[in-house]
N, C-alpha and C positions, 0 to 999 in steps of 0.2 A: 410225595411223588417228585422225583427228580425231573427237572426241565430237560427237554430233548431238542436236538437240532430240528429246525423248522417251527419251533414254538416261539411266541412273543414273550418277552420278559414282562413280569408283573410290574405294576406301578409301585415305586418305592422312592424313598428319599435318602440320600447320603449327606454327609457333612464334608465340606472341603475347607481347607485353611489357606486363605490368600492374603493379599496385602491389607485388606480391610478386616482381617480376623476370620472367625468361623462363619460359614454361610452354607445353607442347604442347597442341594442340587438334586433335581428329580431325575428319574430314569429317562424321561423325555428329553431333558436338557443334555444328558450325557450321551444318549444313543440315537436320538432323533435325527434322521437325515444323514447319518454318518456310518462309516464302517469302523468299528471299535474292537481293538484287541484288549479284552478284559482278563486279568488274572487275579486270583485270590490266594491269599496266604493265611495259614492258621494264626500267625501273630507277627506284628512288627517287632523288629529287633531280635527275632529268634534266629538260631544259627543258619539253617538252610535258606530261610527267607532273605536274610541279610547278606549271606556269602554268595548265593547262586541265583535265586529266583528273581528278585528285584534288579540286581545288577545285570542279569542277562537281558532283560527288557530294555534297560537303559543303553547297554552296549549295542543292541540290535535295532534300536529305534529307527535309524535311517533306512535299514534294510526292510523293516516292517512297513514303513511309509512308502517305500518304493514298490512294495508288493500290494499296495492298495489300502493300507490302514490309514485312517484319518487321525485317530486318537488312540493312545495307549493309556489304559487305566488300571490301577491296582486297588483292590478292596480287601479289607480285613475287618474282623470284629474287634476293633480298637476304637478309642475315642479320637476325635478330630485333632486334639493336641498331640497325641502320640503319633498319629499318621503324619501330621505336619512336621514334627521333629524328626521322624524317621526319613521322610522325603528329603529334608534338609541335610541330614547326616549322610545320606546316600547320594547327595548331589544330583537329584533327578531333574532339577531345573524345569524346563518346558517339555521334557521328553515323556514324563509319566504323570498323569493326573492321579492324585492320592484321594481315594474315596473311603471315608470312615463309615462303616456299618456298625456303629457303636452298640446297638442292641441286638444285632444279628438278624434284623427283620428281613433284609434282602436274602441272606443265606438261607433262612427258614423258608421264605416264599418260593425259592427255586429248588428247595429240597437238597441242599448241599451243605449241611451242618455236620459237625463232628463233636463228640463229647470229649472234652479235654480236662474233665474234672480230676482224673487220675494224675494229671500234671499240674493241678492248681490253676488251670486256665478257664474252666467253665465251658459253656457252649461256644464253639468257634466255627469258622468256615473251613470246609475241606479245602485242600490244595487243588486248584483246577485252573484251566484257562479256556476262554471261548472267544470266538469271533462273532460279533453281533453286527448285523446290517440293518439299520433303521429300526432297531428294537427287536429284531428277530434273530434267534440263534442260528448261525450258519454251521459252525463247528464247535464241538464241546469235547474237552480233554480233561477227564477226571482222574486224579492219581489214586492209586491204592494206598492203604495206610502205610505211612513212613516212607513212601516213595517220592522221587523227584525225577520224572522222565518225560511224560507226555504233556506236562503243563509248562515246559520250558519255552523260551523264545525261539530256540533253534527248532524244536518240534513244530511249533506253530508256523514258522517260515517254510518248513518242508511241506506242510499241509496246504499252505497258500500257493505254493509253486505247483501243486497238483500231483 
């Protein structure tokens, strides 16, 4: 069952890569008491994700924060080292928190997985974006297969403007 607007995110743990190396971070730590723009990509370093999705949120970070977003976070079913390297390569700096969902547990728990075995990728996250306020989904934008429209930073900004 796919999570819907108005529902609370399930408890999960991500891995982040910081100055001290890999460290876990719970959904409460990521979303508690904050308004978060979360977006998910099928894979770090993949073409659309690297050329459009992640760069769009980096480029629009100031506008998103001006629209009431406290934190911007990216998640993918990749390990923490891949997410750390991708964030570094994309120069996300403090703009985007990179959340590794290495086993895909978060993606499974919110019902937003896709089967990428035909591409040698295994179980992955669908491409989506959501606005989460204190752990509750405010807006959810899920892409159709092979699309990149509604999960963009630009689309999220339009939704936030009302």
